[in-house]
mmCIF file of the N, C-alpha and C atoms, coordinates in Angstrom:
data_MODEL
# 
_entry.id   MODEL 
# 
loop_
_atom_site.group_PDB 
_atom_site.id 
_atom_site.type_symbol 
_atom_site.label_atom_id 
_atom_site.label_alt_id 
_atom_site.label_comp_id 
_atom_site.label_asym_id 
_atom_site.label_entity_id 
_atom_site.label_seq_id 
_atom_site.pdbx_PDB_ins_code 
_atom_site.Cartn_x 
_atom_site.Cartn_y 
_atom_site.Cartn_z 
_atom_site.occupancy 
_atom_site.B_iso_or_equiv 
_atom_site.pdbx_formal_charge 
_atom_site.auth_seq_id 
_atom_site.auth_comp_id 
_atom_site.auth_asym_id 
_atom_site.auth_atom_id 
_atom_site.pdbx_PDB_model_num 
ATOM 1   N N  . MET A 1 1  ? 17.144  -24.331 10.251  1.00 0.00 ? 1  MET A N  1 
ATOM 2   C CA . MET A 1 1  ? 15.962  -23.755 10.858  1.00 0.00 ? 1  MET A CA 1 
ATOM 3   C C  . MET A 1 1  ? 15.049  -24.901 11.290  1.00 0.00 ? 1  MET A C  1 
ATOM 4   N N  . ASN A 1 2  ? 14.635  -24.902 12.547  1.00 0.00 ? 2  ASN A N  1 
ATOM 5   C CA . ASN A 1 2  ? 13.775  -25.970 13.033  1.00 0.00 ? 2  ASN A CA 1 
ATOM 6   C C  . ASN A 1 2  ? 12.316  -25.715 12.645  1.00 0.00 ? 2  ASN A C  1 
ATOM 7   N N  . ARG A 1 3  ? 11.490  -26.701 12.890  1.00 0.00 ? 3  ARG A N  1 
ATOM 8   C CA . ARG A 1 3  ? 10.095  -26.635 12.463  1.00 0.00 ? 3  ARG A CA 1 
ATOM 9   C C  . ARG A 1 3  ? 9.336   -25.500 13.143  1.00 0.00 ? 3  ARG A C  1 
ATOM 10  N N  . LYS A 1 4  ? 9.547   -25.283 14.423  1.00 0.00 ? 4  LYS A N  1 
ATOM 11  C CA . LYS A 1 4  ? 8.836   -24.220 15.125  1.00 0.00 ? 4  LYS A CA 1 
ATOM 12  C C  . LYS A 1 4  ? 9.187   -22.864 14.528  1.00 0.00 ? 4  LYS A C  1 
ATOM 13  N N  . ARG A 1 5  ? 10.413  -22.654 14.174  1.00 0.00 ? 5  ARG A N  1 
ATOM 14  C CA . ARG A 1 5  ? 10.826  -21.381 13.591  1.00 0.00 ? 5  ARG A CA 1 
ATOM 15  C C  . ARG A 1 5  ? 10.154  -21.179 12.238  1.00 0.00 ? 5  ARG A C  1 
ATOM 16  N N  . MET A 1 6  ? 10.036  -22.228 11.444  1.00 0.00 ? 6  MET A N  1 
ATOM 17  C CA . MET A 1 6  ? 9.371   -22.116 10.146  1.00 0.00 ? 6  MET A CA 1 
ATOM 18  C C  . MET A 1 6  ? 7.905   -21.736 10.345  1.00 0.00 ? 6  MET A C  1 
ATOM 19  N N  . VAL A 1 7  ? 7.273   -22.311 11.345  1.00 0.00 ? 7  VAL A N  1 
ATOM 20  C CA . VAL A 1 7  ? 5.880   -21.972 11.649  1.00 0.00 ? 7  VAL A CA 1 
ATOM 21  C C  . VAL A 1 7  ? 5.776   -20.506 12.059  1.00 0.00 ? 7  VAL A C  1 
ATOM 22  N N  . ASP A 1 8  ? 6.733   -20.037 12.858  1.00 0.00 ? 8  ASP A N  1 
ATOM 23  C CA . ASP A 1 8  ? 6.736   -18.629 13.258  1.00 0.00 ? 8  ASP A CA 1 
ATOM 24  C C  . ASP A 1 8  ? 6.870   -17.701 12.063  1.00 0.00 ? 8  ASP A C  1 
ATOM 25  N N  . VAL A 1 9  ? 7.730   -18.070 11.118  1.00 0.00 ? 9  VAL A N  1 
ATOM 26  C CA . VAL A 1 9  ? 7.927   -17.255 9.914   1.00 0.00 ? 9  VAL A CA 1 
ATOM 27  C C  . VAL A 1 9  ? 6.639   -17.203 9.103   1.00 0.00 ? 9  VAL A C  1 
ATOM 28  N N  . ILE A 1 10 ? 6.011   -18.350 8.912   1.00 0.00 ? 10 ILE A N  1 
ATOM 29  C CA . ILE A 1 10 ? 4.772   -18.407 8.129   1.00 0.00 ? 10 ILE A CA 1 
ATOM 30  C C  . ILE A 1 10 ? 3.675   -17.598 8.814   1.00 0.00 ? 10 ILE A C  1 
ATOM 31  N N  . GLN A 1 11 ? 3.542   -17.733 10.128  1.00 0.00 ? 11 GLN A N  1 
ATOM 32  C CA . GLN A 1 11 ? 2.529   -16.961 10.856  1.00 0.00 ? 11 GLN A CA 1 
ATOM 33  C C  . GLN A 1 11 ? 2.789   -15.461 10.740  1.00 0.00 ? 11 GLN A C  1 
ATOM 34  N N  . SER A 1 12 ? 4.031   -15.063 10.835  1.00 0.00 ? 12 SER A N  1 
ATOM 35  C CA . SER A 1 12 ? 4.364   -13.642 10.735  1.00 0.00 ? 12 SER A CA 1 
ATOM 36  C C  . SER A 1 12 ? 4.062   -13.096 9.349   1.00 0.00 ? 12 SER A C  1 
ATOM 37  N N  . VAL A 1 13 ? 4.390   -13.862 8.325   1.00 0.00 ? 13 VAL A N  1 
ATOM 38  C CA . VAL A 1 13 ? 4.135   -13.418 6.951   1.00 0.00 ? 13 VAL A CA 1 
ATOM 39  C C  . VAL A 1 13 ? 2.634   -13.295 6.700   1.00 0.00 ? 13 VAL A C  1 
ATOM 40  N N  . LEU A 1 14 ? 1.867   -14.286 7.130   1.00 0.00 ? 14 LEU A N  1 
ATOM 41  C CA . LEU A 1 14 ? 0.420   -14.234 6.920   1.00 0.00 ? 14 LEU A CA 1 
ATOM 42  C C  . LEU A 1 14 ? -0.225  -13.110 7.722   1.00 0.00 ? 14 LEU A C  1 
ATOM 43  N N  . ALA A 1 15 ? 0.224   -12.906 8.960   1.00 0.00 ? 15 ALA A N  1 
ATOM 44  C CA . ALA A 1 15 ? -0.318  -11.818 9.774   1.00 0.00 ? 15 ALA A CA 1 
ATOM 45  C C  . ALA A 1 15 ? 0.000   -10.465 9.144   1.00 0.00 ? 15 ALA A C  1 
ATOM 46  N N  . SER A 1 16 ? 1.193   -10.326 8.622   1.00 0.00 ? 16 SER A N  1 
ATOM 47  C CA . SER A 1 16 ? 1.568   -9.069  7.963   1.00 0.00 ? 16 SER A CA 1 
ATOM 48  C C  . SER A 1 16 ? 0.763   -8.852  6.689   1.00 0.00 ? 16 SER A C  1 
ATOM 49  N N  . ALA A 1 17 ? 0.521   -9.917  5.955   1.00 0.00 ? 17 ALA A N  1 
ATOM 50  C CA . ALA A 1 17 ? -0.238  -9.801  4.709   1.00 0.00 ? 17 ALA A CA 1 
ATOM 51  C C  . ALA A 1 17 ? -1.664  -9.317  4.972   1.00 0.00 ? 17 ALA A C  1 
ATOM 52  N N  . PHE A 1 18 ? -2.238  -9.749  6.083   1.00 0.00 ? 18 PHE A N  1 
ATOM 53  C CA . PHE A 1 18 ? -3.599  -9.332  6.413   1.00 0.00 ? 18 PHE A CA 1 
ATOM 54  C C  . PHE A 1 18 ? -3.636  -8.064  7.261   1.00 0.00 ? 18 PHE A C  1 
ATOM 55  N N  . GLY A 1 19 ? -2.468  -7.564  7.637   1.00 0.00 ? 19 GLY A N  1 
ATOM 56  C CA . GLY A 1 19 ? -2.399  -6.316  8.384   1.00 0.00 ? 19 GLY A CA 1 
ATOM 57  C C  . GLY A 1 19 ? -2.729  -6.435  9.857   1.00 0.00 ? 19 GLY A C  1 
ATOM 58  N N  . VAL A 1 20 ? -2.540  -7.613  10.427  1.00 0.00 ? 20 VAL A N  1 
ATOM 59  C CA . VAL A 1 20 ? -2.868  -7.803  11.839  1.00 0.00 ? 20 VAL A CA 1 
ATOM 60  C C  . VAL A 1 20 ? -1.636  -8.186  12.663  1.00 0.00 ? 20 VAL A C  1 
ATOM 61  N N  . GLN A 1 21 ? -0.467  -7.884  12.156  1.00 0.00 ? 21 GLN A N  1 
ATOM 62  C CA . GLN A 1 21 ? 0.785   -8.198  12.856  1.00 0.00 ? 21 GLN A CA 1 
ATOM 63  C C  . GLN A 1 21 ? 0.928   -7.316  14.094  1.00 0.00 ? 21 GLN A C  1 
ATOM 64  N N  . LYS A 1 22 ? 1.176   -7.912  15.242  1.00 0.00 ? 22 LYS A N  1 
ATOM 65  C CA . LYS A 1 22 ? 1.395   -7.152  16.470  1.00 0.00 ? 22 LYS A CA 1 
ATOM 66  C C  . LYS A 1 22 ? 2.749   -6.464  16.396  1.00 0.00 ? 22 LYS A C  1 
ATOM 67  N N  . SER A 1 23 ? 2.836   -5.300  16.991  1.00 0.00 ? 23 SER A N  1 
ATOM 68  C CA . SER A 1 23 ? 4.075   -4.531  16.980  1.00 0.00 ? 23 SER A CA 1 
ATOM 69  C C  . SER A 1 23 ? 5.220   -5.296  17.643  1.00 0.00 ? 23 SER A C  1 
ATOM 70  N N  . GLU A 1 24 ? 4.916   -5.975  18.733  1.00 0.00 ? 24 GLU A N  1 
ATOM 71  C CA . GLU A 1 24 ? 5.971   -6.728  19.427  1.00 0.00 ? 24 GLU A CA 1 
ATOM 72  C C  . GLU A 1 24 ? 6.486   -7.880  18.574  1.00 0.00 ? 24 GLU A C  1 
ATOM 73  N N  . ASN A 1 25 ? 5.589   -8.536  17.822  1.00 0.00 ? 25 ASN A N  1 
ATOM 74  C CA . ASN A 1 25 ? 6.022   -9.609  16.931  1.00 0.00 ? 25 ASN A CA 1 
ATOM 75  C C  . ASN A 1 25 ? 6.849   -9.062  15.777  1.00 0.00 ? 25 ASN A C  1 
ATOM 76  N N  . TYR A 1 26 ? 6.469   -7.895  15.281  1.00 0.00 ? 26 TYR A N  1 
ATOM 77  C CA . TYR A 1 26 ? 7.227   -7.264  14.199  1.00 0.00 ? 26 TYR A CA 1 
ATOM 78  C C  . TYR A 1 26 ? 8.660   -6.978  14.651  1.00 0.00 ? 26 TYR A C  1 
ATOM 79  N N  . HIS A 1 27 ? 8.804   -6.406  15.830  1.00 0.00 ? 27 HIS A N  1 
ATOM 80  C CA . HIS A 1 27 ? 10.138  -6.079  16.340  1.00 0.00 ? 27 HIS A CA 1 
ATOM 81  C C  . HIS A 1 27 ? 10.943  -7.351  16.619  1.00 0.00 ? 27 HIS A C  1 
ATOM 82  N N  . ARG A 1 28 ? 10.285  -8.378  17.097  1.00 0.00 ? 28 ARG A N  1 
ATOM 83  C CA . ARG A 1 28 ? 10.966  -9.660  17.319  1.00 0.00 ? 28 ARG A CA 1 
ATOM 84  C C  . ARG A 1 28 ? 11.462  -10.234 15.998  1.00 0.00 ? 28 ARG A C  1 
ATOM 85  N N  . ASP A 1 29 ? 10.628  -10.158 14.958  1.00 0.00 ? 29 ASP A N  1 
ATOM 86  C CA . ASP A 1 29 ? 11.013  -10.680 13.657  1.00 0.00 ? 29 ASP A CA 1 
ATOM 87  C C  . ASP A 1 29 ? 12.208  -9.934  13.086  1.00 0.00 ? 29 ASP A C  1 
ATOM 88  N N  . VAL A 1 30 ? 12.219  -8.610  13.251  1.00 0.00 ? 30 VAL A N  1 
ATOM 89  C CA . VAL A 1 30 ? 13.317  -7.803  12.728  1.00 0.00 ? 30 VAL A CA 1 
ATOM 90  C C  . VAL A 1 30 ? 14.621  -8.133  13.449  1.00 0.00 ? 30 VAL A C  1 
ATOM 91  N N  . GLN A 1 31 ? 14.549  -8.364  14.747  1.00 0.00 ? 31 GLN A N  1 
ATOM 92  C CA . GLN A 1 31 ? 15.755  -8.631  15.530  1.00 0.00 ? 31 GLN A CA 1 
ATOM 93  C C  . GLN A 1 31 ? 16.249  -10.062 15.383  1.00 0.00 ? 31 GLN A C  1 
ATOM 94  N N  . GLU A 1 32 ? 15.342  -11.033 15.321  1.00 0.00 ? 32 GLU A N  1 
ATOM 95  C CA . GLU A 1 32 ? 15.743  -12.439 15.365  1.00 0.00 ? 32 GLU A CA 1 
ATOM 96  C C  . GLU A 1 32 ? 15.828  -13.105 13.992  1.00 0.00 ? 32 GLU A C  1 
ATOM 97  N N  . GLY A 1 33 ? 14.954  -12.730 13.096  1.00 0.00 ? 33 GLY A N  1 
ATOM 98  C CA . GLY A 1 33 ? 14.855  -13.449 11.841  1.00 0.00 ? 33 GLY A CA 1 
ATOM 99  C C  . GLY A 1 33 ? 15.840  -12.983 10.789  1.00 0.00 ? 33 GLY A C  1 
ATOM 100 N N  . ARG A 1 34 ? 16.062  -13.857 9.830   1.00 0.00 ? 34 ARG A N  1 
ATOM 101 C CA . ARG A 1 34 ? 16.870  -13.492 8.672   1.00 0.00 ? 34 ARG A CA 1 
ATOM 102 C C  . ARG A 1 34 ? 15.930  -12.986 7.595   1.00 0.00 ? 34 ARG A C  1 
ATOM 103 N N  . PRO A 1 35 ? 16.284  -11.914 6.926   1.00 0.00 ? 35 PRO A N  1 
ATOM 104 C CA . PRO A 1 35 ? 15.405  -11.364 5.886   1.00 0.00 ? 35 PRO A CA 1 
ATOM 105 C C  . PRO A 1 35 ? 15.073  -12.375 4.792   1.00 0.00 ? 35 PRO A C  1 
ATOM 106 N N  . SER A 1 36 ? 16.025  -13.220 4.449   1.00 0.00 ? 36 SER A N  1 
ATOM 107 C CA . SER A 1 36 ? 15.780  -14.192 3.377   1.00 0.00 ? 36 SER A CA 1 
ATOM 108 C C  . SER A 1 36 ? 14.633  -15.135 3.711   1.00 0.00 ? 36 SER A C  1 
ATOM 109 N N  . GLN A 1 37 ? 14.472  -15.471 4.997   1.00 0.00 ? 37 GLN A N  1 
ATOM 110 C CA . GLN A 1 37 ? 13.368  -16.345 5.402   1.00 0.00 ? 37 GLN A CA 1 
ATOM 111 C C  . GLN A 1 37 ? 12.025  -15.682 5.117   1.00 0.00 ? 37 GLN A C  1 
ATOM 112 N N  . TYR A 1 38 ? 11.925  -14.422 5.494   1.00 0.00 ? 38 TYR A N  1 
ATOM 113 C CA . TYR A 1 38 ? 10.656  -13.712 5.345   1.00 0.00 ? 38 TYR A CA 1 
ATOM 114 C C  . TYR A 1 38 ? 10.373  -13.356 3.890   1.00 0.00 ? 38 TYR A C  1 
ATOM 115 N N  . ILE A 1 39 ? 11.409  -13.031 3.136   1.00 0.00 ? 39 ILE A N  1 
ATOM 116 C CA . ILE A 1 39 ? 11.226  -12.727 1.717   1.00 0.00 ? 39 ILE A CA 1 
ATOM 117 C C  . ILE A 1 39 ? 10.763  -13.968 0.973   1.00 0.00 ? 39 ILE A C  1 
ATOM 118 N N  . THR A 1 40 ? 11.414  -15.103 1.240   1.00 0.00 ? 40 THR A N  1 
ATOM 119 C CA . THR A 1 40 ? 11.024  -16.357 0.583   1.00 0.00 ? 40 THR A CA 1 
ATOM 120 C C  . THR A 1 40 ? 9.599   -16.754 0.945   1.00 0.00 ? 40 THR A C  1 
ATOM 121 N N  . ALA A 1 41 ? 9.266   -16.699 2.224   1.00 0.00 ? 41 ALA A N  1 
ATOM 122 C CA . ALA A 1 41 ? 7.909   -17.056 2.652   1.00 0.00 ? 41 ALA A CA 1 
ATOM 123 C C  . ALA A 1 41 ? 6.880   -16.095 2.063   1.00 0.00 ? 41 ALA A C  1 
ATOM 124 N N  . GLY A 1 42 ? 7.214   -14.808 1.977   1.00 0.00 ? 42 GLY A N  1 
ATOM 125 C CA . GLY A 1 42 ? 6.301   -13.826 1.387   1.00 0.00 ? 42 GLY A CA 1 
ATOM 126 C C  . GLY A 1 42 ? 6.065   -14.067 -0.086  1.00 0.00 ? 42 GLY A C  1 
ATOM 127 N N  . ILE A 1 43 ? 7.121   -14.392 -0.817  1.00 0.00 ? 43 ILE A N  1 
ATOM 128 C CA . ILE A 1 43 ? 6.977   -14.675 -2.252  1.00 0.00 ? 43 ILE A CA 1 
ATOM 129 C C  . ILE A 1 43 ? 6.126   -15.918 -2.468  1.00 0.00 ? 43 ILE A C  1 
ATOM 130 N N  . ILE A 1 44 ? 6.380   -16.960 -1.687  1.00 0.00 ? 44 ILE A N  1 
ATOM 131 C CA . ILE A 1 44 ? 5.591   -18.194 -1.815  1.00 0.00 ? 44 ILE A CA 1 
ATOM 132 C C  . ILE A 1 44 ? 4.127   -17.939 -1.478  1.00 0.00 ? 44 ILE A C  1 
ATOM 133 N N  . ALA A 1 45 ? 3.866   -17.198 -0.409  1.00 0.00 ? 45 ALA A N  1 
ATOM 134 C CA . ALA A 1 45 ? 2.484   -16.889 -0.027  1.00 0.00 ? 45 ALA A CA 1 
ATOM 135 C C  . ALA A 1 45 ? 1.792   -16.062 -1.102  1.00 0.00 ? 45 ALA A C  1 
ATOM 136 N N  . THR A 1 46 ? 2.509   -15.126 -1.696  1.00 0.00 ? 46 THR A N  1 
ATOM 137 C CA . THR A 1 46 ? 1.932   -14.298 -2.760  1.00 0.00 ? 46 THR A CA 1 
ATOM 138 C C  . THR A 1 46 ? 1.607   -15.126 -3.989  1.00 0.00 ? 46 THR A C  1 
ATOM 139 N N  . VAL A 1 47 ? 2.509   -16.019 -4.373  1.00 0.00 ? 47 VAL A N  1 
ATOM 140 C CA . VAL A 1 47 ? 2.262   -16.877 -5.540  1.00 0.00 ? 47 VAL A CA 1 
ATOM 141 C C  . VAL A 1 47 ? 1.053   -17.773 -5.297  1.00 0.00 ? 47 VAL A C  1 
ATOM 142 N N  . ILE A 1 48 ? 0.953   -18.347 -4.111  1.00 0.00 ? 48 ILE A N  1 
ATOM 143 C CA . ILE A 1 48 ? -0.201  -19.199 -3.788  1.00 0.00 ? 48 ILE A CA 1 
ATOM 144 C C  . ILE A 1 48 ? -1.487  -18.384 -3.833  1.00 0.00 ? 48 ILE A C  1 
ATOM 145 N N  . PHE A 1 49 ? -1.463  -17.169 -3.301  1.00 0.00 ? 49 PHE A N  1 
ATOM 146 C CA . PHE A 1 49 ? -2.641  -16.307 -3.301  1.00 0.00 ? 49 PHE A CA 1 
ATOM 147 C C  . PHE A 1 49 ? -3.070  -15.962 -4.729  1.00 0.00 ? 49 PHE A C  1 
ATOM 148 N N  . VAL A 1 50 ? -2.127  -15.571 -5.562  1.00 0.00 ? 50 VAL A N  1 
ATOM 149 C CA . VAL A 1 50 ? -2.443  -15.199 -6.946  1.00 0.00 ? 50 VAL A CA 1 
ATOM 150 C C  . VAL A 1 50 ? -2.963  -16.411 -7.721  1.00 0.00 ? 50 VAL A C  1 
ATOM 151 N N  . LEU A 1 51 ? -2.332  -17.556 -7.560  1.00 0.00 ? 51 LEU A N  1 
ATOM 152 C CA . LEU A 1 51 ? -2.800  -18.755 -8.262  1.00 0.00 ? 51 LEU A CA 1 
ATOM 153 C C  . LEU A 1 51 ? -4.196  -19.169 -7.806  1.00 0.00 ? 51 LEU A C  1 
ATOM 154 N N  . SER A 1 52 ? -4.485  -19.009 -6.523  1.00 0.00 ? 52 SER A N  1 
ATOM 155 C CA . SER A 1 52 ? -5.835  -19.350 -6.054  1.00 0.00 ? 52 SER A CA 1 
ATOM 156 C C  . SER A 1 52 ? -6.863  -18.381 -6.620  1.00 0.00 ? 52 SER A C  1 
ATOM 157 N N  . LEU A 1 53 ? -6.519  -17.096 -6.730  1.00 0.00 ? 53 LEU A N  1 
ATOM 158 C CA . LEU A 1 53 ? -7.436  -16.139 -7.362  1.00 0.00 ? 53 LEU A CA 1 
ATOM 159 C C  . LEU A 1 53 ? -7.676  -16.483 -8.826  1.00 0.00 ? 53 LEU A C  1 
ATOM 160 N N  . ILE A 1 54 ? -6.631  -16.836 -9.527  1.00 0.00 ? 54 ILE A N  1 
ATOM 161 C CA . ILE A 1 54 ? -6.776  -17.238 -10.929 1.00 0.00 ? 54 ILE A CA 1 
ATOM 162 C C  . ILE A 1 54 ? -7.674  -18.465 -11.034 1.00 0.00 ? 54 ILE A C  1 
ATOM 163 N N  . GLY A 1 55 ? -7.477  -19.427 -10.138 1.00 0.00 ? 55 GLY A N  1 
ATOM 164 C CA . GLY A 1 55 ? -8.308  -20.632 -10.143 1.00 0.00 ? 55 GLY A CA 1 
ATOM 165 C C  . GLY A 1 55 ? -9.772  -20.326 -9.880  1.00 0.00 ? 55 GLY A C  1 
ATOM 166 N N  . ILE A 1 56 ? -10.038 -19.434 -8.947  1.00 0.00 ? 56 ILE A N  1 
ATOM 167 C CA . ILE A 1 56 ? -11.429 -19.061 -8.642  1.00 0.00 ? 56 ILE A CA 1 
ATOM 168 C C  . ILE A 1 56 ? -12.068 -18.369 -9.839  1.00 0.00 ? 56 ILE A C  1 
ATOM 169 N N  . VAL A 1 57 ? -11.345 -17.459 -10.462 1.00 0.00 ? 57 VAL A N  1 
ATOM 170 C CA . VAL A 1 57 ? -11.875 -16.760 -11.643 1.00 0.00 ? 57 VAL A CA 1 
ATOM 171 C C  . VAL A 1 57 ? -12.135 -17.751 -12.770 1.00 0.00 ? 57 VAL A C  1 
ATOM 172 N N  . GLU A 1 58 ? -11.220 -18.682 -12.974 1.00 0.00 ? 58 GLU A N  1 
ATOM 173 C CA . GLU A 1 58 ? -11.418 -19.697 -14.021 1.00 0.00 ? 58 GLU A CA 1 
ATOM 174 C C  . GLU A 1 58 ? -12.659 -20.542 -13.739 1.00 0.00 ? 58 GLU A C  1 
ATOM 175 N N  . LEU A 1 59 ? -12.870 -20.909 -12.484 1.00 0.00 ? 59 LEU A N  1 
ATOM 176 C CA . LEU A 1 59 ? -14.070 -21.674 -12.123 1.00 0.00 ? 59 LEU A CA 1 
ATOM 177 C C  . LEU A 1 59 ? -15.347 -20.887 -12.380 1.00 0.00 ? 59 LEU A C  1 
ATOM 178 N N  . VAL A 1 60 ? -15.342 -19.620 -11.995 1.00 0.00 ? 60 VAL A N  1 
ATOM 179 C CA . VAL A 1 60 ? -16.533 -18.780 -12.198 1.00 0.00 ? 60 VAL A CA 1 
ATOM 180 C C  . VAL A 1 60 ? -16.811 -18.627 -13.695 1.00 0.00 ? 60 VAL A C  1 
ATOM 181 N N  . LEU A 1 61 ? -15.777 -18.387 -14.463 1.00 0.00 ? 61 LEU A N  1 
ATOM 182 C CA . LEU A 1 61 ? -15.980 -18.229 -15.909 1.00 0.00 ? 61 LEU A CA 1 
ATOM 183 C C  . LEU A 1 61 ? -16.397 -19.533 -16.569 1.00 0.00 ? 61 LEU A C  1 
ATOM 184 N N  . TYR A 1 62 ? -15.920 -20.641 -16.074 1.00 0.00 ? 62 TYR A N  1 
ATOM 185 C CA . TYR A 1 62 ? -16.263 -21.940 -16.636 1.00 0.00 ? 62 TYR A CA 1 
ATOM 186 C C  . TYR A 1 62 ? -17.749 -22.250 -16.415 1.00 0.00 ? 62 TYR A C  1 
ATOM 187 N N  . PHE A 1 63 ? -18.261 -21.951 -15.233 1.00 0.00 ? 63 PHE A N  1 
ATOM 188 C CA . PHE A 1 63 ? -19.646 -22.273 -14.900 1.00 0.00 ? 63 PHE A CA 1 
ATOM 189 C C  . PHE A 1 63 ? -20.610 -21.143 -15.233 1.00 0.00 ? 63 PHE A C  1 
ATOM 190 N N  . ASN A 1 64 ? -20.132 -20.077 -15.835 1.00 0.00 ? 64 ASN A N  1 
ATOM 191 C CA . ASN A 1 64 ? -20.997 -18.967 -16.174 1.00 0.00 ? 64 ASN A CA 1 
ATOM 192 C C  . ASN A 1 64 ? -21.515 -19.065 -17.591 1.00 0.00 ? 64 ASN A C  1 
# 
């Protein structure tokens, strides 16, 4: 997978997570992409999101 394709996967995952994925991009992803790419990127994005929330809560509790 080349670099541009990885960027496309990341953009699609983030757009889907925020609910702003265009219908045409969704259909393109389903036709062109491999599910494993999107599943892996989604899991990584979710882990980063959860860890950042935990970090923010820890900071708030530390300074409270």
